[in-house]
N, C-alpha and C positions, 0 to 999 in steps of 0.2 A: 791917254795910252796910248799905241801905234798898231797898229794894224799887224795880227803874226803871218808870216811866212804860211803860204801854201802849205809846202812842205811839215812845216810846225804842225799844222792844223791839222795836217793827216797823218803826222805819227801819235796826235795825242789820242783823235779816236781809233787807233790801230789799241793803246794802248787802252784806252776805255774801254775798245770788246775785247779785248784778251782779260781786263779786271772783271766784266761782265763775266764769262765763261769759266771764268775759275770761282765764281759764285757757287759754285755746288763743288768745290774743293773740300778737303780733310778737315777737319776740327777737333780738340779735344779740351774739354774745362780742368787744367790743373790747378785751382786753388779756389776757394772761396773764404775769404777772412770776414769779419765784423768782430769790433772795437766799441768801445761805451766810454765818451769823455764827458770830464774830466776823468772817475775812474767809476769803477763798479756797485760801489756805499757812498751816497750821497745826502743832505738834509734835504726836506722840503724845501722848496722854491729852487731848488738849483738849477739851472742852465744843461741840461747835460744832451748831447750828440750822441746819435747811435749811422757808422761807419760802417758798412758794406761794402769790400772789393773786392773782385773779380780776375782770375788772369784763365786769359785763356790761348792753345798757342791753334795756328791756322792756317791752313795756305796761300796767305795772301788773299783771303773773303774780306773785300771792304765795307765799309758801313754794319760792322755785324753787332746785330740788335740782341742786347742782353735785358730780360726780365725778372727784375728785383723782387721779392715777395717779405716783408720781415713782419715776422710772427711773437706774439706776448701766450707763452703759455698754451701755443698751438693755435694762438686763433690769431688770423691774419689783422695787421692794424697799419698795411700799407704796401704798396704796390705801387713799381714806376718801368718803365719801358724805356730805357736809354740805348747810347751807341758807346757811352763810355763806359770804365770798368769800373765806378764807382758813384755812390751816391749816398748820401746824408739823409736824416729821421731827426730833427730836433725834437727834444721834450722841455721847452718852457714855458711856466715854470714847472717843475718834475715836483710830484706829490705822492703822497703812500699808495694810492691805487695805480700810479707808476709800475709800481715795481711787481717782480716778475723773469722769468726765464725768456730769453729775448732769443732770435737765431733767425739768419739771413739765408733765403735759395735761390740760388740763380738758376736760371733757364734759356740757355740758347739752343733755337730749334727744337731739335725733337731730344736733345740732352737738359742733366739737371741734376745741380748737385748743390749740399745744405752747408751751410759752416756749424763750427761750434758751439753750443750753447754757450752764451753769457746772461748772467743773472744780475740782476738792477734791484739793487737795494736803494730803497727810501724812506730814513727816519724822519720821525712827527708828526704829527698830526695837529691840526690848526683847533684852536680851542674855540668850542661852542658858544650860541651868547644865547636867552632866554627872554623873550619878550611875552607877558601877561595884556589883556587888556582888559584888568583890572585889579586894583592888589587887595578889594577892601570887599569881598562876595558877600551876598549874604548866604549861608546855611540852605545846601543844595542846588543854588543858583549854577546855573550854566555859562562857563566864561572859556576862553580863548588862551591857550598857551601856545607860543612856537619857539622850535630849536633847533638852529641854522647852523652851517658850518663852510660860508659861500666860497670856498677858496678852495674847499675839497670834492675831489669826484667820487660820486657813486660806485657802486649802491650801499647805502648806509641805511644802518639802522639805528634809529630812536629812541631814549627812552627817556621818561621823566619821575621823578621821585618827589616825595612827601617826605619831610621829617621835623621832629620835635623838639623840645628841650632837651627833654628826654627819651632813650630809646634808639632803635637803630630806622635808620632811613628804608621806605619800601618803596619800592615800582607801582606807582598807579598808574600807567599806560607807555604802553610800546607800541612801535610804527615802524614799518618797515617801506622806506622811501624809494626810491631807482632817483632820488635827487640830493640835494644837499642841504634840504631844508626838511622840516617836517613840521604838522600845528595840528595839535589835540584838544580834544573839547575836555575839560576838565567840569567836576561836581562834586564839590569838598561837602561834607555832611558836619565834620569836626568844630563845636566853638570856641575864634579864640584864634591865638596867633599860630600859623605852623610856617614852615623855608618848603621853596621850591626850584627847584636847578633838574639840568639834566646833561645829558654827555652824549654820543655816538660809538660805533664801531664800525670798521670795514672788513669785509670777508675778502681773504685774500687767496688762491692757491697752496702760496704757504699756511696761512693758519691767520686768524682774526687778526686784527689791531685795537685797541679800544683807545680816546679819545681822551684825554682831560675832562673834570665835569666844566660846567658851566660858570657861571655867577649864580652865587646863592640868593633868590629873590625872598623878603619876606613879606604873609599875607596875613589878613587882620580877617578870619571868617567869621560875618556878624549873625546874631540872629533873628529870625525870623517872625514873629508875632504875630500868629494868624491865625489861631486854632480857638475853631468858636466854641461856642456855646449853645446848648441843646437846650430848652424849657418846653414840657407836655403838658397842654394846661384841659380838662383841670389836674388831671392823673394818668399813669400812666397801665393801673390798674381798672379795665375800663368793661364795658359788656355792648353787645354789637347793636348796633340802633344809638350809641351814643355819639354825640359832637365833639372834635377834640379841634388844639388849636396847638400846633409844633414853630417855635421860635428861634431863627437861627441868627446869629448877633457876631459878627469880628470885631474885636476892641481896637482902634488905630490901626486899620491896615494902610496898606502902600497903593498906592494910586494902583485902579486897573485889576483888583481884586476880585473875584467873583465867588460866589455862594450856591449851595446844589443841594439839595435835601433829596435822599434813594433810598427806596426798600427794597431791596432786591434785586439792586442795580439797576431797579427801574429807577428816574430821575419823576421825583414827582414837583419839583419847582426849582428856578433856578434865575438868582438875580446879579447884574451887578452893581454890588453895591453892600454897606457893613452887615447889615442883616436884613432877614424874610419870614414871613406871619404864611401859615399851610390852615387851614380847615378844613374840614372832613368827618364823613358820618362812617363808623368802624364797622369793618365786618367781622365776622365769623373769623375769613381764612387773614384777616389782615396784624392777626399777633407774629410778630418777629423783631427785627430791629430796623430803627429807623437815623438813619446816617444824616447826621451834617457835616459837609465840606468844606474847607475854603481853598483857591486854588491862585496864586498868581506868579507868572511865567510857569518854570517848571515846577512849582513849589505848592506842593499839598500838604494840606493837616486837614485831619477831619476830626470829629466828637459823635459817639454812636447813644443810643439810647433804646432800651428793649420795652416794647408795650405788648399788655396780655388782655386777648377781648375775650370774654367771657361770651359762649351758646344760648342764647333764648329759648331753640328749640333745637331740633339737628335738623338736616338736608332731609325732603319728604326724599321716602324710595317709593318706587313705583311697581307694583307687581302684576303679574300676568298668572290666569289659570283658565283654562291650563298652558303648560309648556310648550305644548307638541298640538298645532292646531291644524286643523283640517279645515276645506272647503263645508260650510255647511255644521262647521259645529259653532256651539255655542262657548264664547270665553267673554273672561271678565277684567278688567283691567281696577288695582286698587292702589291711592296712592297713601300714605301715610306718615307720622313722623314716632321716631323711637325716644326723643328727649326733649320732654319740655319741660322750661323752668316756671312750676306752675305759681312761683309767688310773684311773677311779675306779667304772666302770660293767663290769660284765661281759656282754658281749652276749645269752649262756645266760638271761642273770637276768632277761630283758626278758619281758613276761608282755603281748599282747595278747589284746582282748576287740570285737566288732562287736556293734554295738547299731543293732537296726530302731524308731521310733521309743521310744527310751529302753528297751527291751526285751532282752535280751542275747537274741542269736542262736546265737553262735558265741563260743569264748572262744581262739581260735586266730586265726593272722593273716590267714585266708584263706578264705571261705566260697563255696560254688556250689553252687548249687541252679537250678533249672527256672521261668522263668517264667511266673507266673501275676497274672492282674489286681490280686488279694490281694498280692502281692509291695511292690505302690508301697508308698513313702514315705519317711519321714528318715532315713538312715542315716549311724551314725558308729561311731568306734572308739577305743579307752582302750590307751592304752600304761603299763607300768607299771613302776618298778626299785624292788624292796627290800634292805632293806640293815639292818644292826642297827640302824645312828644314824637313817635317815629311810626313809621312804616315800615315792616322786614318782609322780603319775598326773597324766597328762598326756593331753587331749581331742583327737580330729579338728574339724574343721570339719566341717558334717552337710552329707550328702553327698543330693539327692535324686533319688529313681532311681522312674523313671516306666515301668511297663510296658505299651507300647503296643498296640492292638489293631489288626490289620491292614487296613489299608482295605478297603474288597469296591467290587468293581468301580462305577466310575457310574454312575449311569442320566441322559438327556438328556432335557428334556421342553419345552415349548413353558410358556410363561404365558399360562393364559389355554385353553390346548387345543386354539387353532387358528391355524394358522400358513400369512397368505397372501405366498404368491410375487410381491414386486418391493416390498414394504411393511418396516420396521423393526418386529422382535419380539424379546422376550423369551426368553434359552433358560436356564436353570434344571440346573444339575449338579447329585446327590447322588448320596454313597453312605450307605448303612441303616447300615452298619459302619466304625468306624476312630475311633483314640482324638485328642479335637481338639489342638492345630492342623489343619486338613485343608488343604493348600494344591492348589486346580485352576487347571490352564492349559488354556485355551482355543485350540485351534489350525483354521484356517480359512482357504481357499486362497485365496493373496496376498493374505494382510491379514497387520498384526502379533500376534503373540500376545498375551492378553488373560491375566490373572493375579489371587484371588482367594484370600482364607486366613481361611477358616471358624472361628470361636473359640468358639460358641456351639452348643450341641446341638441338635440341629431344625434349623438355618438349614441353608441352601440358598444354593450360588453362583448370585449370578442376573449375568449378560453380558447386556451390549445390543449386537444386532446390529441394521447400518445394513439390511440384506435381501439378499436370496436371488433370484437371476432365475430358475434353473433343477434341479428335483428333484435333479440328478446332482450340483450343490454341494452338496446336503444331504448325499449319504453322506460326502462326504471332510472332514465337520466331528471336531473329534476333541476329548475331554475328556480331560487327566488329571488323575488324584487320588492324592497322595501323601504320608504322612505319616510317614516314614522315609527320611534320610539315604543310606543304606547298600543301601535296597532299591527296584529300579522300580516305576516309577508301575502303576496299574491302568487302564486305557486303556474308554472308551465312545466308541461310536461312532454319528454318524451315520445309521446304519442302524437305529435305535430308535426316532429321530425319525417315521421313514411305517409303524412298527408303532405306536407311544403318543400320536400325535399328527394328527389332522385338518388335511391338506395342501388348501391350497384354491388352484391354479393360475388366475390369471384368464386370460379367454377371450383369444385372439388375435386381431387383425383378421379380421372375416368377410367372404366372400368370396359373390356376388351371380350366379345364373349363373341361365337358364331353358331353358326343357324346353318347346318344342325349342329351337332355338337362335334368337336372337333374329331375324336375318334371314329366319326359316320362320316367322314369327307371323304367321298371316293372321286375316282377319275370319271370325266362326261357327264353331273352332275354339277348343280348353283351351290354355291356357297355365300354366305349373307356374312359380313361381319359387322356387328352390333360396336357400338359406343355409346355409354350411359355415364352418367356422373346424378348424383344424390342432390346436390342444391349447385346456385349458382343465376345468378341474373342473364335473361332475354336480353338479344338473342348472344345465342352461342354459338360460334363456328369450331365445326366437326371437320379435323383432317386425319385421313390414314397415310400412312406410311407400309411397306414394303422395305425391309434392311436389303433383299438383293437388287428393289426396280425403284426404293424410292418413295418418291410423291403419287401416292394411289388416286385421291378423289379427296374432296374438298364442300362442306355444305354447312348454311349458318339458315340456322331454326329457332324456333318461339318455344320449340319440347327440349327434355332435357335426355332424347336418346334419339340416335340417328342411325341410320344402318346405311354398307356398301355395299356391292353385291358384284361376284363375278361369273359367270356365266361360262359352263365350258369348261368345269376343271380338268386342270390338267397336270403332269407331274411338276410342270417346272414352277407351279403354284405353292408347291411346297416351302418349305420356309418361315422367318418371320413377321411378326405382325405386331404394331404399335398404331396408338391414337392419339393426335392432340386436340384437346379444348382451350377455348379460349374466349373470353368476351367483354365488352367495354372495362373492367378491371384493369387490362393491359397485363394478364399472369398467366401467362400458360401454363398448364397443365399437362404431361402425359401419363400414361396408361403404362402399364406393366407386358414386356414382350412376350408374346404366344407365340407358341411353335409348334403349327400348321403338318400335319405331316398325310399325302394323299394317297390315300389307297387302289390300287389295281381295279382296274373296271371287270366285269363278274367273267364277262365274254372270255378274257384274259384268262382267269384266273381256272376258267372251265377248260380251256387250249392247255393250256400247264399241263391240267389230271389226265386230260386225253396221253399229252407227251409222256406223262410221268406211268401213267397206264401201260404202254404199250411197252416204254422201256423195261421196267417191272415183265413182262411177258414177253421180252424178248432175252433180258438175265436166265429167264425159265428155261425156252427154248435151247439158249447156247447150254445151258446146262447138262441140260438132258441130251443133248445130242454129242455133248464133250464124252459122255459116258459110252455110246455107243460107236461112235468115229472107229476109235483103233478094233474093234472086230469087225466092219464094215471093210475097209481098207485091204486086210489082209484074205478076204473073198473077191473081190475086186482090181479093177485094172485100170487105169488113165491113161489114154492118151490125148496130149494137148497138141495146138497144132498153133506154132507160135508167127506171124505176119507181121510185118514192120508196114506200119501204118500212116507213115509222113517221117517227116526230116529231125521229127524234133526227139529226143528222148524222151521215151516213153515208160511208164509203168501200170503194173497190172499186178491183182490182188485175188485171189483166190480166197474165198475165207471157208472157216471149217463146215458151213452149210450145204456151200456151193459144193464143196467135196464129196460130201456125205449124200448131194443127192447125184453127183455123178455115181457113186457107188451106189446105187439103188438102180441106175439106169444099166441100157445095154454097154456091155463094155467096149466095144468096138465106138458105139456113138457117145460113152462120157469126156472124153476130150476133148471132142471136137464139138460136142453143143455148148463148154464151159468156156472153150478157145472164144466161139464167133459171138457168145453172147457181151465177152467183156472186148475185144478187136471193135465190135462195132460200136461200144458206148464211146469207147478211145477215138473212133475215126469223128465221132458228131462235135467230141470236146476240144478235138484239137490236143488233146492230152490224154496220157493212160489215167484211169482211174483209180487211186488207192485206198483199199480199205487193210486196213491193220490191225490184229492185236497189239498186248503189251508186249508177250512174246516175242523174240528176236526171228529173222527169218534164214533158211538156208539159199544162198544168194549163186546165181551165174555169174562170174567174173571172164572178161573177155581178159586170155593174154595178149594173141594176137587176133584180130578179125578173120578169120579163115576159114573155108567148109567146113564144118560139126562132121564127126566121122559119126554114122550111128551108131556104129558098132562099140563106139567105148562109151555113149551115154553112161552116167552114173546112176548107178543106183540107191535109193537111200528108203528108208522108214516113211511108211503114210504121213506117220507123224510130225516130219521136217514138213519145212517151209521152202520151194523150191523158187530160185529166182533165174532168169535169161535175161540176157543182155545180148543187144546187138550194136552193132556199130562201125561206122566207117574205118576204114584202110587211112593209115597216114596219107597216102597218097590219094585220098579225096573218094575214092572209086566205091561204088557201092557194091558192094561183091556181096552180100544176102540177097536172095532174090527175095520174089514176093511176098515169098512163105516159109516157114520153117517149121518144123513140126518134130516135138519131140513126145514120143510115146512111152507108157507105161506099161512097164509089164507087169505082169502079177507078182506080186513080190513070195517067193514059197525059200522063206530059210528056215535053216536048222536053226530050231531053238537052241542048239549047243555053238551056235557058230559065234565067235567073238570076234569082233572087229578090233584091228589092231589100235590103241589108246592114243598113238600120237596119230594117227590119221584122219582129219574132221573133218576131209570132207577127199572130193576126187579130182583129181588134175587130170586133163587129157593133157597126152603129148604136145611141145610147142612145135613139134616137123610135121606131126599130122594136122595141127591148126585147129582145132577143136574147140568144146567151149571148158569154162572155167566151172566146176561147179563145187561151193563150199558150203558148210556144215559149217556156222557160229559160234558153235560150242553150245548150241539152244534146242537139245533134242526136246521133240516133243511139243511141236510148235502144231497148232493149227489151222495154221493160215497157209498157203501155196501164193508166192508172190511171184510176178514173171512182169522183167525190168525189159524196155526195147529203146535202142538209142538207136538213132538218125541221123547224121550230120548236115546240114544244109549245107550244097554248094554257092 
C-alpha cells in the first residue's frame, strides 16, 4: 500500500473535522420494528430469534450509537449498544417459561422509541420424572421423593400424589421451588400397596400451565411390629411403701430400637435393647399411668398401664397458734395427720419432727416457744411410719412464721414543716418501730377516712389534705397505725402537729378605726389610724394607705393591732383611708375604706361667728337708716366736690349711711367731708373704691368732655344715685382742672309736681359742654356713686 499524496491527506482531515462538527447535527427516530422468527407460536424446544431494527434520520452524523433494550412482560431480559441498526436475541431451545409479550425499545442520545408488542407462545411442558429413595418403607418411616423437569425453566410448583386401587388420588405434599426440581420428605402410615406420582405447573402472566403427570411408582408399606408389652408386678393396685417391678418388652424389633419407661412425661428408665425392667418403692403421689415406648428411627409405638397407690396416712399438717404473732408472745406449732390406715399402721408408732429452715427444732408433735425476731422463718414437720418392711416419711407444706414487732405510736407531721391554714397540705404519719407492712388510717372531722399501706422500710404514709381553716380542727385529726389483726391500733393525734409543725394562720380581715372618733377630728389636732385583726400568725405587717396620697406607713409587729399617727391635722387630710395586713401566709387582706372629714378649727369658728354677728348688725342698721333717710334728705342739702386723683378711671360710691351722716352734719360741710373721705381713699389705692348695693345707680355720663355749667346741674331726688364721670377730650388734653364740685341744693319740690315720664334724666346742652346725669330707671336708690376718669397721656 503506497503513500497517500499530501493533498489527499489534507482533504481527508478536513472531511473528518467536518464530520466531527456535524456530530451535533439534528436527528429523529423514524421506526422501531420487532419480529419473532420463525413465528409467534412454537412448540417447546424450537429455536426462536427476536430481531429488533431501528430506522433513524439524521444530518450526516457518523457512528450513531443505538441503545437496544428487550423486555418480556415489561421485565428487561436483554440490552445492547451498537452502531448497527439491527440486533438479534436468540432463545434456543424455547420453553413455556419463555412465553410472554416482548417489546424492543431503542434510545439514541436523548430520544427513545419503542416497537409494537409481539407475543411469543411456546406450547408443551416436559413430563416430569419421580425418584424414591426406597420402594418398601416401613409404616411412618421417613423417605425422600424427588420430582424434576430438567429441561424446563422455573419457577415451578411441584405436587406429590398418593393413590390406592380404589378411591381418588390425594395430594400429600406441595412445594414451590425456584428451580426445575424439588425433593420432598414423605412418611406413609397406610400399610400395604400404594402408588406415588408427581406433576408441576408454571405460573405465567397469561395464566398457569400444568404439566403431564410423571410415571406412577408402586410402593409396599410394611408394618413395623415394635409395640411394647408392659407388665407390673405384683399388681397395679398398691399401697404406699410397696415395691413394684415394671417390665417393658419388644418382640423381634429391628436393630437400633430404643425402649423407654415414662411417667408424667418423666423418663424413669431407657435402654437400647428388646426389653427393660425397673423396680421402685411407690409413694402416695405415684398413682397414675406408666408408659412403655419403643422407638425405631422416626417410628414410635407405646403401651400404657395405670397404677393406683393407696395412702397409709395423709400428709402431715403444721398449724401455728396464734396466727398473728408479735414479739414477746407465746406461740405453739402442732404437727398432725388427718387420715390413718389403722389396719396397717399403729398410731403409737408414728413419729413427728418439726423443722425451722430445714433444721430440726423439736422431735415431738408440738413445739412451744416465746416469739423473738429470730423465731421468724419457714417451718415444716415430718410424719414417719416405721415397720419391718417399710419406712414411710411424709413432709408437710412449708409454713412461714413471722414474728412481728408491735407498731409504735405514730407521729404526725406536716410535709415541709409549715402548715398554712386554708391551703392544701401534705400530712405524714410514721411509726418508728413495727414490722412491715403497716396500715395507716387517717381520720378527719366530717371527711371520709383515708388508708395507706407502707411496705418499705423507712417509708412514711403521706396523706393529701384539702385545707384546714381553724386550729381547733387540727386537734381532731387522728392517725391509726396497725400491723396486727388481733391487736388494737396505735393512735397519733393532731396535738402533735401543734408541737412539731409551724402553723401559719392567715390574718383575718382588718378593721380600721380612728382616735379620736371620726366625728371628733378637727384641724390642728393629732389623728391616729388604728388597724387591728382578730386573728393571724405573727409577725403581721400593717400598711396604711390614703386614697389621695397612696402609701402612708408600714409596720411589722407581733401584736394584733398597730397604729399610725398624723399630727397637726389639716383640711387636706380629709378623705378615704384603708389598711392592709399580711403575714407569712402571704394572703393580704384589706380593711373597708373609711371616709374622714376634718372639722374647722375653733378659732375659725369664732371668727366666723363674729363676722356673722357684725353682718347681722349691719343689716339691722341698714334697715333702720333706710326708713329715716328719705326724711333727712328733704331737710338737708349736700355739696359734693369731685376731684381728679389720677389718670385712671376712678369710681366712688356713697352709701346710704354716708348720705345720712352728711345730712345730719352742717349743710355746707356735708358734701366736702364726704367727698374728702372718698377721694383720699382712692388716691392711696390708685383706684376709686366701689361700694354699691343691689339697686341701680343714677350715673353722670359725659357726652363731650367740656367745662360743666353749674347753672345746669340737674337736681334729682335724694333717693337716687348720682354718678359723675370726668374724662379727657379726644385730643388727649386734660380739660378738667384739679377739682370739680357739684353742690346739692335743698330739694324743695312741690308735692303736686310731676316729672315727664319719658324723661329719666337730665341732659346738659351739648353746646354748653355740660355733664350728663342719667337716671337708670331705678328710683329710690339708696346710694350715691361718683365715677372719675382721666386718661393717661
